[in-house]
ROLOLO-467944 format. One record per atom (N, C-alpha, C): residue number from 0; residue in one letter; atom name; x, y, z. Coordinates in steps of 0.2 Angstrom, whole numbers, plus 5000, padded with zeros to 4 digits. Layout:
residues N
resi:resn:name:x:y:z
NUM:A:CA:X:Y:Z
...
This chain:
residues 82
resi:resn:name:x:y:z
0:M:N:5614:5505:5359
0:M:CA:5613:5498:5354
0:M:C:5621:5498:5352
1:P:N:5622:5490:5353
1:P:CA:5627:5489:5351
1:P:C:5631:5490:5345
2:K:N:5638:5490:5345
2:K:CA:5639:5489:5336
2:K:C:5638:5486:5332
3:L:N:5639:5486:5326
3:L:CA:5636:5479:5323
3:L:C:5639:5477:5323
4:D:N:5637:5470:5323
4:D:CA:5643:5465:5322
4:D:C:5640:5459:5315
5:F:N:5641:5461:5312
5:F:CA:5640:5456:5304
5:F:C:5646:5454:5304
6:S:N:5644:5449:5299
6:S:CA:5652:5444:5296
6:S:C:5653:5449:5289
7:T:N:5658:5450:5286
7:T:CA:5661:5452:5283
7:T:C:5656:5452:5274
8:D:N:5655:5445:5276
8:D:CA:5650:5444:5268
8:D:C:5643:5446:5272
9:D:N:5639:5445:5277
9:D:CA:5633:5449:5278
9:D:C:5634:5454:5276
10:Q:N:5639:5460:5279
10:Q:CA:5638:5468:5277
10:Q:C:5640:5469:5272
11:A:N:5644:5463:5268
11:A:CA:5644:5467:5261
11:A:C:5637:5467:5255
12:A:N:5634:5461:5257
12:A:CA:5629:5460:5256
12:A:C:5623:5465:5257
13:I:N:5623:5466:5263
13:I:CA:5619:5472:5265
13:I:C:5620:5479:5262
14:V:N:5629:5478:5264
14:V:CA:5629:5487:5259
14:V:C:5628:5486:5252
15:A:N:5628:5481:5247
15:A:CA:5625:5480:5241
15:A:C:5618:5481:5240
16:R:N:5615:5477:5246
16:R:CA:5607:5480:5244
16:R:C:5605:5488:5245
17:V:N:5607:5492:5251
17:V:CA:5607:5498:5251
17:V:C:5608:5502:5245
18:R:N:5615:5500:5242
18:R:CA:5619:5502:5235
18:R:C:5613:5503:5231
19:D:N:5611:5494:5229
19:D:CA:5606:5494:5225
19:D:C:5599:5498:5224
20:Y:N:5595:5497:5231
20:Y:CA:5591:5502:5232
20:Y:C:5593:5509:5231
21:F:N:5594:5511:5231
21:F:CA:5598:5520:5230
21:F:C:5598:5519:5223
22:L:N:5601:5516:5220
22:L:CA:5601:5516:5212
22:L:C:5594:5516:5208
23:S:N:5591:5511:5211
23:S:CA:5585:5509:5208
23:S:C:5580:5515:5209
24:E:N:5581:5517:5216
24:E:CA:5572:5520:5218
24:E:C:5575:5528:5217
25:F:N:5580:5531:5218
25:F:CA:5583:5535:5217
25:F:C:5587:5538:5211
26:E:N:5590:5535:5207
26:E:CA:5595:5534:5201
26:E:C:5602:5540:5205
27:L:N:5604:5533:5210
27:L:CA:5608:5539:5215
27:L:C:5614:5533:5216
28:D:N:5618:5536:5211
28:D:CA:5625:5531:5213
28:D:C:5627:5530:5220
29:V:N:5627:5527:5226
29:V:CA:5631:5528:5231
29:V:C:5635:5524:5233
30:G:N:5642:5526:5233
30:G:CA:5647:5522:5236
30:G:C:5648:5515:5241
31:R:N:5653:5511:5240
31:R:CA:5653:5509:5247
31:R:C:5653:5511:5255
32:F:N:5659:5518:5253
32:F:CA:5656:5520:5260
32:F:C:5654:5525:5263
33:E:N:5648:5525:5259
33:E:CA:5643:5529:5259
33:E:C:5637:5524:5262
34:A:N:5635:5518:5258
34:A:CA:5633:5515:5260
34:A:C:5634:5512:5266
35:E:N:5638:5512:5269
35:E:CA:5641:5507:5277
35:E:C:5640:5512:5280
36:A:N:5641:5519:5281
36:A:CA:5638:5526:5285
36:A:C:5632:5524:5286
37:M:N:5630:5526:5280
37:M:CA:5622:5524:5280
37:M:C:5619:5518:5285
38:L:N:5621:5512:5285
38:L:CA:5619:5507:5288
38:L:C:5620:5509:5296
39:E:N:5628:5511:5297
39:E:CA:5628:5514:5305
39:E:C:5624:5518:5305
40:F:N:5622:5522:5304
40:F:CA:5617:5527:5304
40:F:C:5610:5524:5308
41:F:N:5609:5522:5302
41:F:CA:5601:5518:5303
41:F:C:5602:5515:5308
42:A:N:5607:5509:5311
42:A:CA:5608:5505:5315
42:A:C:5607:5509:5322
43:K:N:5610:5515:5324
43:K:CA:5611:5517:5328
43:K:C:5606:5521:5330
44:E:N:5603:5525:5325
44:E:CA:5596:5529:5326
44:E:C:5589:5525:5325
45:I:N:5588:5520:5324
45:I:CA:5583:5517:5324
45:I:C:5584:5508:5323
46:G:N:5590:5507:5325
46:G:CA:5588:5498:5326
46:G:C:5585:5497:5332
47:A:N:5587:5500:5339
47:A:CA:5582:5499:5344
47:A:C:5577:5496:5343
48:H:N:5573:5501:5338
48:H:CA:5565:5498:5336
48:H:C:5562:5495:5335
49:F:N:5569:5490:5329
49:F:CA:5567:5485:5327
49:F:C:5569:5479:5330
50:Y:N:5574:5481:5335
50:Y:CA:5575:5476:5339
50:Y:C:5570:5474:5347
51:N:N:5570:5481:5347
51:N:CA:5562:5477:5353
51:N:C:5557:5475:5350
52:R:N:5554:5478:5344
52:R:CA:5549:5473:5341
52:R:C:5549:5468:5341
53:G:N:5558:5465:5338
53:G:CA:5558:5459:5337
53:G:C:5559:5453:5347
54:L:N:5562:5457:5350
54:L:CA:5558:5454:5358
54:L:C:5552:5456:5359
55:Y:N:5546:5460:5357
55:Y:CA:5538:5460:5359
55:Y:C:5537:5454:5354
56:D:N:5539:5452:5348
56:D:CA:5534:5448:5344
56:D:C:5536:5440:5347
57:A:N:5544:5440:5349
57:A:CA:5547:5431:5352
57:A:C:5543:5432:5357
58:Q:N:5542:5437:5362
58:Q:CA:5538:5435:5370
58:Q:C:5532:5434:5369
59:A:N:5529:5436:5362
59:A:CA:5521:5435:5361
59:A:C:5520:5428:5360
60:V:N:5525:5426:5357
60:V:CA:5527:5420:5354
60:V:C:5526:5413:5360
61:I:N:5531:5415:5364
61:I:CA:5533:5412:5369
61:I:C:5527:5411:5374
62:T:N:5524:5416:5376
62:T:CA:5517:5417:5379
62:T:C:5511:5413:5376
63:N:N:5508:5414:5371
63:N:CA:5506:5411:5366
63:N:C:5509:5401:5368
64:Q:N:5515:5399:5367
64:Q:CA:5515:5393:5367
64:Q:C:5514:5390:5376
65:I:N:5515:5395:5380
65:I:CA:5515:5395:5386
65:I:C:5508:5393:5391
66:D:N:5502:5396:5386
66:D:CA:5497:5398:5388
66:D:C:5492:5388:5384
67:A:N:5496:5389:5379
67:A:CA:5494:5381:5377
67:A:C:5495:5374:5380
68:I:N:5501:5376:5384
68:I:CA:5503:5373:5388
68:I:C:5501:5372:5394
69:N:N:5500:5375:5397
69:N:CA:5495:5375:5402
69:N:C:5489:5375:5399
70:D:N:5485:5374:5394
70:D:CA:5479:5372:5392
70:D:C:5480:5363:5394
71:A:N:5484:5363:5391
71:A:CA:5486:5354:5390
71:A:C:5487:5352:5396
72:I:N:5491:5356:5401
72:I:CA:5490:5351:5407
72:I:C:5484:5352:5410
73:Y:N:5480:5357:5409
73:Y:CA:5474:5357:5413
73:Y:C:5468:5350:5411
74:Q:N:5470:5351:5403
74:Q:CA:5464:5345:5401
74:Q:C:5467:5338:5404
75:L:N:5472:5336:5408
75:L:CA:5474:5330:5409
75:L:C:5473:5331:5415
76:E:N:5470:5332:5421
76:E:CA:5469:5334:5425
76:E:C:5464:5328:5425
77:Q:N:5463:5325:5430
77:Q:CA:5458:5319:5434
77:Q:C:5454:5319:5440
78:A:N:5445:5321:5439
78:A:CA:5442:5322:5445
78:A:C:5443:5318:5450
79:P:N:5446:5320:5456
79:P:CA:5447:5315:5463
79:P:C:5442:5311:5462
80:G:N:5442:5304:5465
80:G:CA:5436:5299:5468
80:G:C:5433:5302:5470
81:V:N:5425:5302:5474
81:V:CA:5420:5306:5478
81:V:C:5417:5298:5482
């Protein structure tokens, strides 16, 4: 999995959400550096699973659209004159 490449604003927002989550769920005040390290860890360890699932979901959408197009083309076919 490639290194995270979030904008500075996006990374700050994600880190803030991680910190808020740990504070509200576990009453644990996590610092910015710790939250950044957790983000990097989770991205490295499980990020590929989420990425691959996203690819699988996108492929399913495209497959459904292709099937719909094929059906529409089939409906346009005309019977040859006999």
